[in-house]
Gaussian input, Z-matrix of N, CA and C with variables (Angstrom, degrees):
# hf/3-21g

backbone

0 1
 N
 C     1     B1
 C     2     B2     1     A1
 N     3     B3     2     A2     1     D1
 C     4     B4     3     A3     2     D2
 C     5     B5     4     A4     3     D3
 N     6     B6     5     A5     4     D4
 C     7     B7     6     A6     5     D5
 C     8     B8     7     A7     6     D6
 N     9     B9     8     A8     7     D7
 C    10    B10     9     A9     8     D8
 C    11    B11    10    A10     9     D9
 N    12    B12    11    A11    10    D10
 C    13    B13    12    A12    11    D11
 C    14    B14    13    A13    12    D12
 N    15    B15    14    A14    13    D13
 C    16    B16    15    A15    14    D14
 C    17    B17    16    A16    15    D15
 N    18    B18    17    A17    16    D16
 C    19    B19    18    A18    17    D17
 C    20    B20    19    A19    18    D18
 N    21    B21    20    A20    19    D19
 C    22    B22    21    A21    20    D20
 C    23    B23    22    A22    21    D21
 N    24    B24    23    A23    22    D22
 C    25    B25    24    A24    23    D23
 C    26    B26    25    A25    24    D24
 N    27    B27    26    A26    25    D25
 C    28    B28    27    A27    26    D26
 C    29    B29    28    A28    27    D27
 N    30    B30    29    A29    28    D28
 C    31    B31    30    A30    29    D29
 C    32    B32    31    A31    30    D30
 N    33    B33    32    A32    31    D31
 C    34    B34    33    A33    32    D32
 C    35    B35    34    A34    33    D33
 N    36    B36    35    A35    34    D34
 C    37    B37    36    A36    35    D35
 C    38    B38    37    A37    36    D36
 N    39    B39    38    A38    37    D37
 C    40    B40    39    A39    38    D38
 C    41    B41    40    A40    39    D39
 N    42    B42    41    A41    40    D40
 C    43    B43    42    A42    41    D41
 C    44    B44    43    A43    42    D42
 N    45    B45    44    A44    43    D43
 C    46    B46    45    A45    44    D44
 C    47    B47    46    A46    45    D45
 N    48    B48    47    A47    46    D46
 C    49    B49    48    A48    47    D47
 C    50    B50    49    A49    48    D48
 N    51    B51    50    A50    49    D49
 C    52    B52    51    A51    50    D50
 C    53    B53    52    A52    51    D51
 N    54    B54    53    A53    52    D52
 C    55    B55    54    A54    53    D53
 C    56    B56    55    A55    54    D54
 N    57    B57    56    A56    55    D55
 C    58    B58    57    A57    56    D56
 C    59    B59    58    A58    57    D57
 N    60    B60    59    A59    58    D58
 C    61    B61    60    A60    59    D59
 C    62    B62    61    A61    60    D60
 N    63    B63    62    A62    61    D61
 C    64    B64    63    A63    62    D62
 C    65    B65    64    A64    63    D63
 N    66    B66    65    A65    64    D64
 C    67    B67    66    A66    65    D65
 C    68    B68    67    A67    66    D66
 N    69    B69    68    A68    67    D67
 C    70    B70    69    A69    68    D68
 C    71    B71    70    A70    69    D69
 N    72    B72    71    A71    70    D70
 C    73    B73    72    A72    71    D71
 C    74    B74    73    A73    72    D72
 N    75    B75    74    A74    73    D73
 C    76    B76    75    A75    74    D74
 C    77    B77    76    A76    75    D75
 N    78    B78    77    A77    76    D76
 C    79    B79    78    A78    77    D77
 C    80    B80    79    A79    78    D78
 N    81    B81    80    A80    79    D79
 C    82    B82    81    A81    80    D80
 C    83    B83    82    A82    81    D81
 N    84    B84    83    A83    82    D82
 C    85    B85    84    A84    83    D83
 C    86    B86    85    A85    84    D84
 N    87    B87    86    A86    85    D85
 C    88    B88    87    A87    86    D86
 C    89    B89    88    A88    87    D87
 N    90    B90    89    A89    88    D88
 C    91    B91    90    A90    89    D89
 C    92    B92    91    A91    90    D90
 N    93    B93    92    A92    91    D91
 C    94    B94    93    A93    92    D92
 C    95    B95    94    A94    93    D93
 N    96    B96    95    A95    94    D94
 C    97    B97    96    A96    95    D95
 C    98    B98    97    A97    96    D96
 N    99    B99    98    A98    97    D97
 C   100   B100    99    A99    98    D98
 C   101   B101   100   A100    99    D99
 N   102   B102   101   A101   100   D100
 C   103   B103   102   A102   101   D101
 C   104   B104   103   A103   102   D102
 N   105   B105   104   A104   103   D103
 C   106   B106   105   A105   104   D104
 C   107   B107   106   A106   105   D105
 N   108   B108   107   A107   106   D106
 C   109   B109   108   A108   107   D107
 C   110   B110   109   A109   108   D108
 N   111   B111   110   A110   109   D109
 C   112   B112   111   A111   110   D110
 C   113   B113   112   A112   111   D111
 N   114   B114   113   A113   112   D112
 C   115   B115   114   A114   113   D113
 C   116   B116   115   A115   114   D114
 N   117   B117   116   A116   115   D115
 C   118   B118   117   A117   116   D116
 C   119   B119   118   A118   117   D117
 N   120   B120   119   A119   118   D118
 C   121   B121   120   A120   119   D119
 C   122   B122   121   A121   120   D120
 N   123   B123   122   A122   121   D121
 C   124   B124   123   A123   122   D122
 C   125   B125   124   A124   123   D123
 N   126   B126   125   A125   124   D124
 C   127   B127   126   A126   125   D125
 C   128   B128   127   A127   126   D126
 N   129   B129   128   A128   127   D127
 C   130   B130   129   A129   128   D128
 C   131   B131   130   A130   129   D129
 N   132   B132   131   A131   130   D130
 C   133   B133   132   A132   131   D131
 C   134   B134   133   A133   132   D132
 N   135   B135   134   A134   133   D133
 C   136   B136   135   A135   134   D134
 C   137   B137   136   A136   135   D135
 N   138   B138   137   A137   136   D136
 C   139   B139   138   A138   137   D137
 C   140   B140   139   A139   138   D138
 N   141   B141   140   A140   139   D139
 C   142   B142   141   A141   140   D140
 C   143   B143   142   A142   141   D141
 N   144   B144   143   A143   142   D142
 C   145   B145   144   A144   143   D143
 C   146   B146   145   A145   144   D144
 N   147   B147   146   A146   145   D145
 C   148   B148   147   A147   146   D146
 C   149   B149   148   A148   147   D147
 N   150   B150   149   A149   148   D148
 C   151   B151   150   A150   149   D149
 C   152   B152   151   A151   150   D150
 N   153   B153   152   A152   151   D151
 C   154   B154   153   A153   152   D152
 C   155   B155   154   A154   153   D153
 N   156   B156   155   A155   154   D154
 C   157   B157   156   A156   155   D155
 C   158   B158   157   A157   156   D156
 N   159   B159   158   A158   157   D157
 C   160   B160   159   A159   158   D158
 C   161   B161   160   A160   159   D159
 N   162   B162   161   A161   160   D160
 C   163   B163   162   A162   161   D161
 C   164   B164   163   A163   162   D162
 N   165   B165   164   A164   163   D163
 C   166   B166   165   A165   164   D164
 C   167   B167   166   A166   165   D165
 N   168   B168   167   A167   166   D166
 C   169   B169   168   A168   167   D167
 C   170   B170   169   A169   168   D168
 N   171   B171   170   A170   169   D169
 C   172   B172   171   A171   170   D170
 C   173   B173   172   A172   171   D171
 N   174   B174   173   A173   172   D172
 C   175   B175   174   A174   173   D173
 C   176   B176   175   A175   174   D174
 N   177   B177   176   A176   175   D175
 C   178   B178   177   A177   176   D176
 C   179   B179   178   A178   177   D177
 N   180   B180   179   A179   178   D178
 C   181   B181   180   A180   179   D179
 C   182   B182   181   A181   180   D180
 N   183   B183   182   A182   181   D181
 C   184   B184   183   A183   182   D182
 C   185   B185   184   A184   183   D183
 N   186   B186   185   A185   184   D184
 C   187   B187   186   A186   185   D185
 C   188   B188   187   A187   186   D186
 N   189   B189   188   A188   187   D187
 C   190   B190   189   A189   188   D188
 C   191   B191   190   A190   189   D189
 N   192   B192   191   A191   190   D190
 C   193   B193   192   A192   191   D191
 C   194   B194   193   A193   192   D192
 N   195   B195   194   A194   193   D193
 C   196   B196   195   A195   194   D194
 C   197   B197   196   A196   195   D195
 N   198   B198   197   A197   196   D196
 C   199   B199   198   A198   197   D197
 C   200   B200   199   A199   198   D198
 N   201   B201   200   A200   199   D199
 C   202   B202   201   A201   200   D200
 C   203   B203   202   A202   201   D201
 N   204   B204   203   A203   202   D202
 C   205   B205   204   A204   203   D203
 C   206   B206   205   A205   204   D204
 N   207   B207   206   A206   205   D205
 C   208   B208   207   A207   206   D206
 C   209   B209   208   A208   207   D207
 N   210   B210   209   A209   208   D208
 C   211   B211   210   A210   209   D209
 C   212   B212   211   A211   210   D210
 N   213   B213   212   A212   211   D211
 C   214   B214   213   A213   212   D212
 C   215   B215   214   A214   213   D213
 N   216   B216   215   A215   214   D214
 C   217   B217   216   A216   215   D215
 C   218   B218   217   A217   216   D216
 N   219   B219   218   A218   217   D217
 C   220   B220   219   A219   218   D218
 C   221   B221   220   A220   219   D219
 N   222   B222   221   A221   220   D220
 C   223   B223   222   A222   221   D221
 C   224   B224   223   A223   222   D222
 N   225   B225   224   A224   223   D223
 C   226   B226   225   A225   224   D224
 C   227   B227   226   A226   225   D225
 N   228   B228   227   A227   226   D226
 C   229   B229   228   A228   227   D227
 C   230   B230   229   A229   228   D228
 N   231   B231   230   A230   229   D229
 C   232   B232   231   A231   230   D230
 C   233   B233   232   A232   231   D231
 N   234   B234   233   A233   232   D232
 C   235   B235   234   A234   233   D233
 C   236   B236   235   A235   234   D234
 N   237   B237   236   A236   235   D235
 C   238   B238   237   A237   236   D236
 C   239   B239   238   A238   237   D237
 N   240   B240   239   A239   238   D238
 C   241   B241   240   A240   239   D239
 C   242   B242   241   A241   240   D240
 N   243   B243   242   A242   241   D241
 C   244   B244   243   A243   242   D242
 C   245   B245   244   A244   243   D243
 N   246   B246   245   A245   244   D244
 C   247   B247   246   A246   245   D245
 C   248   B248   247   A247   246   D246
 N   249   B249   248   A248   247   D247
 C   250   B250   249   A249   248   D248
 C   251   B251   250   A250   249   D249
 N   252   B252   251   A251   250   D250
 C   253   B253   252   A252   251   D251
 C   254   B254   253   A253   252   D252
 N   255   B255   254   A254   253   D253
 C   256   B256   255   A255   254   D254
 C   257   B257   256   A256   255   D255
 N   258   B258   257   A257   256   D256
 C   259   B259   258   A258   257   D257
 C   260   B260   259   A259   258   D258

   B1=1.4449
   B2=1.5210
   B3=1.3183
   B4=1.4504
   B5=1.5203
   B6=1.3080
   B7=1.4563
   B8=1.5247
   B9=1.3367
   B10=1.4663
   B11=1.5279
   B12=1.3118
   B13=1.4655
   B14=1.5264
   B15=1.3088
   B16=1.4647
   B17=1.5246
   B18=1.3093
   B19=1.4658
   B20=1.5207
   B21=1.3209
   B22=1.4692
   B23=1.5183
   B24=1.3357
   B25=1.4686
   B26=1.5282
   B27=1.3102
   B28=1.4652
   B29=1.5290
   B30=1.3282
   B31=1.4687
   B32=1.5295
   B33=1.3277
   B34=1.4692
   B35=1.5270
   B36=1.3194
   B37=1.4657
   B38=1.5272
   B39=1.3139
   B40=1.4656
   B41=1.5226
   B42=1.3163
   B43=1.4622
   B44=1.5222
   B45=1.3203
   B46=1.4645
   B47=1.5237
   B48=1.3218
   B49=1.4681
   B50=1.5203
   B51=1.3343
   B52=1.4679
   B53=1.5336
   B54=1.3353
   B55=1.4573
   B56=1.5250
   B57=1.3171
   B58=1.4614
   B59=1.5227
   B60=1.3137
   B61=1.4645
   B62=1.5284
   B63=1.3173
   B64=1.4624
   B65=1.5298
   B66=1.3160
   B67=1.4696
   B68=1.5186
   B69=1.3183
   B70=1.4620
   B71=1.5272
   B72=1.3207
   B73=1.4603
   B74=1.5329
   B75=1.3027
   B76=1.4658
   B77=1.5280
   B78=1.3433
   B79=1.4637
   B80=1.5273
   B81=1.3208
   B82=1.4647
   B83=1.5251
   B84=1.3329
   B85=1.4631
   B86=1.5223
   B87=1.3395
   B88=1.4624
   B89=1.5213
   B90=1.3124
   B91=1.4638
   B92=1.5228
   B93=1.3242
   B94=1.4664
   B95=1.5216
   B96=1.3282
   B97=1.4631
   B98=1.5321
   B99=1.3420
   B100=1.4595
   B101=1.5284
   B102=1.3271
   B103=1.4617
   B104=1.5300
   B105=1.3188
   B106=1.4607
   B107=1.5247
   B108=1.3265
   B109=1.4647
   B110=1.5236
   B111=1.3391
   B112=1.4565
   B113=1.5245
   B114=1.3211
   B115=1.4611
   B116=1.5299
   B117=1.3232
   B118=1.4711
   B119=1.5260
   B120=1.3230
   B121=1.4623
   B122=1.5198
   B123=1.3434
   B124=1.4600
   B125=1.5159
   B126=1.3172
   B127=1.4691
   B128=1.5306
   B129=1.3407
   B130=1.4709
   B131=1.5231
   B132=1.3339
   B133=1.4639
   B134=1.5243
   B135=1.3284
   B136=1.4525
   B137=1.5267
   B138=1.3310
   B139=1.4657
   B140=1.5265
   B141=1.3329
   B142=1.4589
   B143=1.5245
   B144=1.3260
   B145=1.4649
   B146=1.5234
   B147=1.3249
   B148=1.4609
   B149=1.5267
   B150=1.3312
   B151=1.4630
   B152=1.5223
   B153=1.3291
   B154=1.4596
   B155=1.5090
   B156=1.3317
   B157=1.4605
   B158=1.5172
   B159=1.3203
   B160=1.4590
   B161=1.5286
   B162=1.3266
   B163=1.4658
   B164=1.5240
   B165=1.3167
   B166=1.4654
   B167=1.5273
   B168=1.3063
   B169=1.4572
   B170=1.5196
   B171=1.3193
   B172=1.4605
   B173=1.5229
   B174=1.3057
   B175=1.4582
   B176=1.5221
   B177=1.3190
   B178=1.4520
   B179=1.5250
   B180=1.3198
   B181=1.4627
   B182=1.5236
   B183=1.3288
   B184=1.4644
   B185=1.5274
   B186=1.3061
   B187=1.4699
   B188=1.5272
   B189=1.3179
   B190=1.4629
   B191=1.5275
   B192=1.3174
   B193=1.4684
   B194=1.5223
   B195=1.3151
   B196=1.4641
   B197=1.5202
   B198=1.3324
   B199=1.4629
   B200=1.5242
   B201=1.3284
   B202=1.4722
   B203=1.5243
   B204=1.3285
   B205=1.4636
   B206=1.5233
   B207=1.3093
   B208=1.4583
   B209=1.5038
   B210=1.3331
   B211=1.4636
   B212=1.5297
   B213=1.3213
   B214=1.4639
   B215=1.5272
   B216=1.3196
   B217=1.4595
   B218=1.5199
   B219=1.3302
   B220=1.4690
   B221=1.5278
   B222=1.3461
   B223=1.4718
   B224=1.5340
   B225=1.3153
   B226=1.4641
   B227=1.5150
   B228=1.3305
   B229=1.4613
   B230=1.5233
   B231=1.3219
   B232=1.4697
   B233=1.5244
   B234=1.3250
   B235=1.4619
   B236=1.5218
   B237=1.3147
   B238=1.4614
   B239=1.5297
   B240=1.3173
   B241=1.4569
   B242=1.5241
   B243=1.3464
   B244=1.4762
   B245=1.5197
   B246=1.3214
   B247=1.4655
   B248=1.5170
   B249=1.3195
   B250=1.4488
   B251=1.5174
   B252=1.3143
   B253=1.4680
   B254=1.5191
   B255=1.3351
   B256=1.4612
   B257=1.5120
   B258=1.3174
   B259=1.4624
   B260=1.4726
   A1=112.50
   A2=117.92
   A3=120.18
   A4=112.34
   A5=118.65
   A6=121.29
   A7=112.80
   A8=121.66
   A9=119.66
   A10=112.59
   A11=117.30
   A12=120.26
   A13=110.15
   A14=116.80
   A15=120.90
   A16=110.64
   A17=116.28
   A18=120.34
   A19=110.77
   A20=117.37
   A21=121.40
   A22=111.25
   A23=117.29
   A24=121.12
   A25=109.71
   A26=118.29
   A27=121.68
   A28=110.33
   A29=117.44
   A30=121.30
   A31=110.51
   A32=117.10
   A33=120.53
   A34=110.41
   A35=117.45
   A36=121.21
   A37=110.87
   A38=116.82
   A39=120.71
   A40=110.81
   A41=116.93
   A42=121.10
   A43=111.37
   A44=118.12
   A45=121.69
   A46=111.54
   A47=116.91
   A48=120.05
   A49=110.25
   A50=116.95
   A51=120.61
   A52=110.65
   A53=116.88
   A54=121.86
   A55=111.11
   A56=117.37
   A57=121.40
   A58=111.42
   A59=116.88
   A60=120.68
   A61=110.43
   A62=117.33
   A63=121.17
   A64=111.20
   A65=116.74
   A66=120.19
   A67=111.06
   A68=118.13
   A69=121.57
   A70=114.17
   A71=118.21
   A72=120.74
   A73=111.88
   A74=117.86
   A75=121.43
   A76=112.34
   A77=119.91
   A78=117.90
   A79=113.18
   A80=117.40
   A81=119.68
   A82=110.74
   A83=117.44
   A84=120.26
   A85=110.01
   A86=116.61
   A87=120.99
   A88=110.82
   A89=117.25
   A90=120.92
   A91=110.36
   A92=117.34
   A93=120.07
   A94=111.56
   A95=117.15
   A96=120.60
   A97=110.42
   A98=117.09
   A99=119.76
   A100=111.39
   A101=117.63
   A102=120.16
   A103=111.17
   A104=117.01
   A105=120.29
   A106=110.61
   A107=116.98
   A108=120.22
   A109=111.12
   A110=116.68
   A111=120.00
   A112=110.21
   A113=116.93
   A114=120.67
   A115=110.40
   A116=116.74
   A117=120.50
   A118=110.53
   A119=116.65
   A120=121.05
   A121=111.83
   A122=117.32
   A123=120.48
   A124=110.63
   A125=116.60
   A126=120.40
   A127=109.66
   A128=116.72
   A129=119.47
   A130=111.18
   A131=117.42
   A132=119.87
   A133=111.51
   A134=117.24
   A135=119.26
   A136=111.08
   A137=117.24
   A138=120.42
   A139=110.32
   A140=116.62
   A141=119.67
   A142=110.70
   A143=117.36
   A144=119.41
   A145=111.75
   A146=117.42
   A147=119.95
   A148=110.60
   A149=116.50
   A150=120.36
   A151=110.73
   A152=116.93
   A153=120.51
   A154=113.30
   A155=117.90
   A156=120.86
   A157=112.22
   A158=117.54
   A159=121.12
   A160=111.61
   A161=117.47
   A162=122.00
   A163=112.44
   A164=118.50
   A165=124.27
   A166=112.37
   A167=117.50
   A168=122.55
   A169=108.79
   A170=116.53
   A171=119.72
   A172=109.29
   A173=115.05
   A174=122.42
   A175=108.05
   A176=115.70
   A177=119.36
   A178=110.23
   A179=115.51
   A180=120.41
   A181=106.91
   A182=115.57
   A183=121.00
   A184=108.85
   A185=116.02
   A186=120.59
   A187=111.51
   A188=118.02
   A189=120.52
   A190=111.00
   A191=116.30
   A192=119.61
   A193=111.09
   A194=116.91
   A195=119.90
   A196=111.05
   A197=117.24
   A198=119.94
   A199=110.75
   A200=117.61
   A201=120.57
   A202=109.91
   A203=116.60
   A204=120.00
   A205=111.30
   A206=117.69
   A207=120.63
   A208=113.35
   A209=116.98
   A210=120.50
   A211=110.94
   A212=117.02
   A213=119.97
   A214=113.30
   A215=117.39
   A216=120.44
   A217=112.17
   A218=115.85
   A219=121.83
   A220=111.47
   A221=120.18
   A222=118.59
   A223=112.40
   A224=117.66
   A225=120.48
   A226=111.46
   A227=116.62
   A228=120.68
   A229=110.61
   A230=116.56
   A231=120.68
   A232=109.93
   A233=117.59
   A234=121.27
   A235=110.77
   A236=118.16
   A237=121.47
   A238=111.86
   A239=116.37
   A240=120.48
   A241=110.12
   A242=116.16
   A243=119.97
   A244=111.72
   A245=117.02
   A246=119.93
   A247=111.45
   A248=117.28
   A249=119.73
   A250=111.57
   A251=115.96
   A252=120.24
   A253=111.59
   A254=116.96
   A255=119.46
   A256=114.08
   A257=118.43
   A258=118.81
   A259=106.85
   D1=-23.09
   D2=-176.59
   D3=-73.92
   D4=-32.41
   D5=-176.65
   D6=-64.89
   D7=-47.27
   D8=177.73
   D9=-64.31
   D10=-35.20
   D11=178.56
   D12=-67.26
   D13=-40.69
   D14=178.78
   D15=-64.87
   D16=-42.43
   D17=178.08
   D18=-63.57
   D19=-39.89
   D20=179.02
   D21=-65.21
   D22=-40.95
   D23=179.22
   D24=-66.59
   D25=-43.11
   D26=178.95
   D27=-63.33
   D28=-42.13
   D29=178.61
   D30=-64.80
   D31=-40.66
   D32=179.18
   D33=-65.80
   D34=-41.96
   D35=178.28
   D36=-63.93
   D37=-43.07
   D38=178.27
   D39=-62.59
   D40=-40.81
   D41=177.79
   D42=-64.77
   D43=-41.56
   D44=178.80
   D45=-66.52
   D46=-39.85
   D47=177.74
   D48=-65.24
   D49=-43.55
   D50=177.68
   D51=-60.47
   D52=-42.30
   D53=179.54
   D54=-64.85
   D55=-41.89
   D56=178.61
   D57=-63.05
   D58=-43.29
   D59=178.27
   D60=-64.29
   D61=-41.02
   D62=179.65
   D63=-64.53
   D64=-38.22
   D65=-179.51
   D66=-71.07
   D67=-39.37
   D68=-174.71
   D69=-88.11
   D70=-5.59
   D71=-176.56
   D72=-65.05
   D73=-46.03
   D74=-177.47
   D75=-66.80
   D76=-48.15
   D77=177.58
   D78=-62.45
   D79=-34.01
   D80=179.23
   D81=-67.34
   D82=-36.93
   D83=176.20
   D84=-62.14
   D85=-42.54
   D86=-179.78
   D87=-65.17
   D88=-42.82
   D89=179.65
   D90=-64.37
   D91=-43.62
   D92=179.05
   D93=-64.69
   D94=-37.69
   D95=178.22
   D96=-65.77
   D97=-42.45
   D98=178.01
   D99=-64.38
   D100=-39.12
   D101=177.85
   D102=-65.57
   D103=-39.04
   D104=177.27
   D105=-65.42
   D106=-42.48
   D107=176.91
   D108=-63.22
   D109=-38.15
   D110=179.17
   D111=-65.26
   D112=-39.24
   D113=177.71
   D114=-62.86
   D115=-42.40
   D116=176.50
   D117=-63.20
   D118=-38.42
   D119=177.51
   D120=-63.99
   D121=-41.00
   D122=176.41
   D123=-60.23
   D124=-43.20
   D125=179.94
   D126=-62.99
   D127=-44.40
   D128=179.11
   D129=-62.38
   D130=-40.05
   D131=179.38
   D132=-65.98
   D133=-40.66
   D134=178.35
   D135=-65.20
   D136=-41.46
   D137=178.09
   D138=-64.76
   D139=-42.88
   D140=179.08
   D141=-63.29
   D142=-43.39
   D143=179.94
   D144=-65.23
   D145=-33.62
   D146=177.09
   D147=-67.06
   D148=-49.43
   D149=-179.21
   D150=-72.55
   D151=-39.89
   D152=-179.54
   D153=-67.36
   D154=-20.31
   D155=177.48
   D156=-61.15
   D157=-29.15
   D158=177.49
   D159=-72.27
   D160=-21.57
   D161=-177.03
   D162=-114.72
   D163=15.47
   D164=-179.08
   D165=61.98
   D166=38.43
   D167=175.66
   D168=-120.07
   D169=139.29
   D170=175.33
   D171=-156.99
   D172=152.89
   D173=175.71
   D174=-125.03
   D175=150.05
   D176=176.03
   D177=-69.45
   D178=138.31
   D179=178.32
   D180=-97.43
   D181=97.79
   D182=177.51
   D183=-140.77
   D184=175.74
   D185=-174.13
   D186=-64.55
   D187=-39.17
   D188=-178.12
   D189=-65.15
   D190=-49.67
   D191=178.52
   D192=-62.78
   D193=-38.95
   D194=-179.96
   D195=-66.04
   D196=-38.73
   D197=179.25
   D198=-67.94
   D199=-41.92
   D200=177.95
   D201=-63.39
   D202=-46.53
   D203=-179.70
   D204=-67.30
   D205=-34.52
   D206=-179.03
   D207=-74.15
   D208=-41.29
   D209=-177.87
   D210=-76.65
   D211=-43.29
   D212=-176.26
   D213=-90.89
   D214=-14.31
   D215=178.55
   D216=76.12
   D217=-145.46
   D218=-178.68
   D219=-60.22
   D220=-43.21
   D221=176.58
   D222=-59.57
   D223=-33.45
   D224=176.66
   D225=-66.49
   D226=-38.89
   D227=177.07
   D228=-65.20
   D229=-41.79
   D230=176.68
   D231=-63.76
   D232=-40.82
   D233=177.58
   D234=-60.42
   D235=-43.38
   D236=177.90
   D237=-62.66
   D238=-39.67
   D239=178.82
   D240=-64.99
   D241=-44.61
   D242=179.07
   D243=-64.52
   D244=-40.15
   D245=177.97
   D246=-63.46
   D247=-41.26
   D248=178.73
   D249=-67.80
   D250=-37.76
   D251=-177.58
   D252=-68.88
   D253=-43.61
   D254=-173.43
   D255=-95.09
   D256=-11.39
   D257=177.26
   D258=-108.58

């Protein structure tokens, strides 16, 4: 009697693990994409601060600015510059 019960428990556990992976796959893709965009934003901010140093321009390198620059790209970087200039 123990063998069918053990097989049923193993099958149920495998099904639950498969279900958990299926549920968490989409949010993990989104989180990884946002982290990759943030990394690109950090690189853009560092490049801008290096080049902008010659023209007395700089932006703070933080997670918020990096996320805006990473998600929106060059227009996001321009938006950050305009916000800093006019605010």
